[in-house]
C-alpha positions in Angstrom: 14.1 7.1 6.0 10.8 6.2 8.2 8.1 4.3 5.8 5.1 4.4 8.0 4.8 0.7 7.4 4.3 -0.3 11.2 1.5 -2.6 11.6 0.5 -2.5 7.7 -0.8 -6.1 6.5 1.1 -7.0 3.5 0.8 -10.1 1.5 3.6 -11.6 -0.7 3.2 -14.4 -3.2 6.3 -16.5 -4.4 8.1 -15.6 -1.2 9.8 -18.7 -0.3 12.9 -17.7 -2.1 14.6 -14.6 -4.3 12.7 -11.8 -4.6 9.8 -12.4 -3.0 11.7 -13.6 0.2 13.6 -10.4 0.4 10.4 -8.3 -0.1 8.8 -10.0 2.7 12.0 -9.5 4.9 12.0 -6.0 4.1 8.4 -5.3 5.0 8.6 -7.2 8.3 11.8 -5.1 9.1 9.5 -2.1 8.7 7.0 -3.3 11.0 4.8 -4.6 8.8 2.8 -8.1 9.6 3.6 -10.3 6.1 1.8 -12.9 4.9 4.3 -15.0 2.7 2.6 -17.3 0.2 4.7 -20.1 -1.0 4.0 -23.5 -2.8 6.9 -25.2 -0.4 8.8 -24.5 2.7 12.2 -23.5 2.1 14.8 -23.1 5.0 15.4 -19.3 4.4 11.4 -18.6 4.7 11.5 -20.9 7.8 14.0 -18.8 9.4 12.3 -15.7 8.5 9.1 -16.8 9.9 10.9 -17.8 13.1 12.7 -14.2 13.8 10.1 -11.7 12.3 6.1 -11.0 12.0 6.0 -13.1 8.9 3.4 -16.4 8.5 3.8 -18.6 5.7 1.2 -20.1 4.4 1.9 -22.8 1.9 -0.2 -22.7 -0.9 -0.3 -23.6 -5.0 -0.8 -20.0 -6.4 -0.8 -21.7 -9.7 -4.4 -23.1 -9.1 -7.9 -21.2 -9.5 -8.6 -21.6 -5.9 -4.8 -20.9 -4.7 -4.5 -17.2 -4.5 -7.7 -16.5 -3.0 -6.9 -19.1 0.3 -3.9 -16.6 0.7 -5.8 -14.0 1.1 -8.5 -15.7 3.1 -5.9 -16.6 5.5 -4.4 -13.0 5.8 -7.6 -11.9 6.7 -8.5 -14.2 8.8 -5.1 -13.8 10.7 -5.3 -10.0 10.8 -8.6 -8.8 9.6 -7.9 -7.0 6.8 -5.0 -6.5 3.9 -3.2 -2.8 3.4 -0.5 -4.5 0.7 -0.2 -6.7 -1.8 2.8 -7.8 -3.6 2.3 -10.1 -6.7 5.6 -11.5 -7.2 5.0 -15.0 -8.3 6.3 -15.9 -11.7 8.2 -18.2 -13.5 10.1 -19.0 -16.8 11.2 -22.0 -19.1 13.5 -20.9 -22.0 11.9 -22.1 -25.2 14.9 -22.7 -27.2 13.6 -24.5 -30.3 11.3 -21.7 -31.6 7.9 -20.5 -31.4 6.3 -23.3 -33.6 7.6 -25.9 -30.8 5.8 -24.5 -28.1 2.2 -26.0 -27.4 -0.7 -24.6 -26.2 -0.2 -26.8 -22.8 2.9 -24.5 -22.3 1.5 -21.4 -23.4 -1.1 -21.8 -20.4 1.2 -22.9 -18.2 3.1 -19.6 -18.6 0.1 -17.6 -18.8 -1.4 -19.1 -15.6 1.2 -18.6 -13.6 2.8 -15.0 -14.6 -0.6 -13.4 -15.2 -3.5 -15.2 -14.2 -2.3 -15.9 -10.6 -1.9 -11.8 -10.0 -5.6 -11.7 -11.5 -6.8 -13.9 -9.1 -4.8 -12.6 -6.1 -5.5 -9.1 -6.8 -9.4 -10.2 -7.4 -9.6 -11.6 -4.0 -7.7 -9.1 -2.4 -9.3 -6.1 -3.8 -12.3 -5.8 -1.6 -10.0 -5.7 1.3 -7.5 -3.6 0.1 -10.5 -0.7 -0.8 -11.4 -1.0 2.7 -8.4 1.1 3.7 -7.5 4.6 3.3 -4.3 4.3 1.7 -3.7 1.0 0.0 -1.3 -0.3 -2.4 -0.4 -3.2 -5.1 3.1 -3.5 -6.2 3.8 -6.2 -8.9 6.7 -7.9 -9.8 7.0 -8.0 -13.6 10.1 -8.5 -15.9 12.0 -6.5 -18.1 10.9 -8.7 -20.8 7.5 -6.8 -20.8 9.4 -4.3 -23.3 12.2 -6.5 -24.4 10.5 -9.2 -26.4 12.9 -12.0 -26.5 12.2 -14.9 -28.8 13.7 -17.4 -26.2 11.3 -16.7 -23.9 8.4 -15.6 -26.3 5.5 -16.6 -24.1 7.0 -15.4 -20.7 7.7 -11.9 -22.4 4.1 -11.9 -23.6 2.4 -12.8 -20.2 5.0 -9.8 -18.5 3.7 -7.5 -21.0 0.0 -8.1 -20.2 0.7 -7.9 -16.7 2.3 -4.4 -17.0 -1.0 -3.5 -19.0 -3.1 -5.1 -16.5 -1.8 -3.1 -13.5 -2.0 0.2 -15.6 -5.6 -0.2 -15.9 -6.1 -1.1 -12.6 -4.4 1.9 -11.5 -6.3 4.0 -13.5 -10.0 2.6 -12.3 -9.2 2.5 -8.5 -6.8 5.3 -8.3 -9.8 7.6 -7.2 -10.5 5.0 -4.4 -7.3 5.5 -2.5 -5.6 2.4 -4.2 -2.1 3.1 -5.8 -0.9 0.2 -8.4 2.4 0.1 -9.5 5.2 -2.4 -11.3 8.6 -3.3 -11.3 10.4 -4.7 -14.0 13.8 -6.5 -13.3 16.4 -7.3 -15.8 18.3 -10.6 -14.7 18.4 -10.8 -10.9 21.1 -13.2 -8.9 18.2 -15.4 -8.0 17.7 -19.2 -9.0 15.6 -18.5 -11.8 18.9 -17.5 -13.3 21.4 -18.7 -11.5 20.0 -22.2 -9.9 20.9 -25.8 -11.1 17.6 -25.5 -13.3 17.9 -21.8 -14.0 18.0 -20.0 -17.3 21.3 -19.9 -17.5 21.7 -24.0 -16.7 18.9 -24.6 -19.3 20.3 -22.4 -22.1 23.9 -23.9 -21.8 22.1 -27.5 -21.9 20.7 -26.4 -25.2 23.4 -24.8 -27.1 26.4 -26.6 -25.5 27.8 -24.0 -23.7 28.9 -23.4 -20.1 26.2 -21.5 -17.5 29.0 -19.3 -16.7 29.6 -18.0 -20.4 25.6 -17.9 -21.0 25.9 -15.5 -17.5 28.6 -13.4 -18.7 26.6 -12.9 -22.2 23.6 -11.2 -19.9 26.1 -9.5 -18.0 27.6 -8.0 -20.9 24.3 -6.4 -22.3 24.0 -4.5 -19.2 25.8 -0.8 -18.5 26.5 -1.9 -14.8 28.4 -4.6 -15.7 26.4 -7.1 -13.3 23.2 -8.7 -12.5 20.4 -6.7 -9.6 20.3 -8.3 -6.4 17.3 -9.4 -5.0 17.6 -6.8 -1.9 17.6 -3.9 -4.5 14.1 -4.8 -6.1 12.8 -5.4 -2.6 14.1 -2.3 -1.3 11.9 -0.7 -4.4 8.9 -2.5 -3.7 8.7 -1.7 0.1 9.3 2.1 -0.7 6.6 1.8 -3.6 4.3 0.3 -1.0 4.8 3.2 1.5 3.3 6.1 1.9 6.3 8.1 0.8 5.5 7.1 -2.9 1.8 8.5 -1.8 1.1 10.0 -5.3 3.1 7.4 -7.5 0.6 5.2 -9.1 0.2 3.7 -12.7 4.1 3.5 -12.9 6.4 0.7 -14.4 10.0 0.7 -12.7 12.8 -0.9 -14.5 15.8 -2.0 -12.8 18.1 -3.9 -15.3 21.6 -2.0 -14.9 20.4 0.4 -17.8 20.2 -3.3 -20.2 17.0 -1.6 -22.2 18.6 1.0 -24.5 15.6 2.5 -25.4 13.4 5.3 -23.6 
């Protein structure tokens, strides 16, 4: 399928690994010029920049000025922005209950999971609106609709993120900007399976083994497995393309059937 992304300029936040890296790779494979924002380099991102039309910008997207500097780099290098992929995010399990979560911890979660996207979007919007058909795709989480006390602050931030993007779609749709969100369930990435990921953190707090934590999460799905980063990336690339030309204000759940409600 030809997606019509050749020579489009795309900015991807949180692109050093996992879903963000897969999205950057997918966009580049379709001929887009990708500006990949990451706090630190990784071998995988270095390899991608050496073999594809991908430029890495090292920036702390958790700072007030970080997202704007990423957008400025993209515009300086390519003269415009057609696509913004808001992927940056992070989770820290809160296994000792709501009352033990401090204001500082709430602010950390809201900053990286909500405000980083708000800031990147604010910086990119003037450039996106100059293009006849521009798109924003934001990677949220199934926890936006599946509240979990173990990640209560993360769930709240992701719910706000989906609401924010829906509002954007209504305000700017008439100006040719489409805005959609993707809500993945557990994905086979370092966020879940890494040495400091969710499974490891839960195991350390409960005395279980990380594999048992992972198996319990998988058991909640209908498909019997986690999603793959590439599957989320494929959906993001499709939504960023003209093939989804009348799709806006929608949230796409990719969770292997974990959420049982409509």
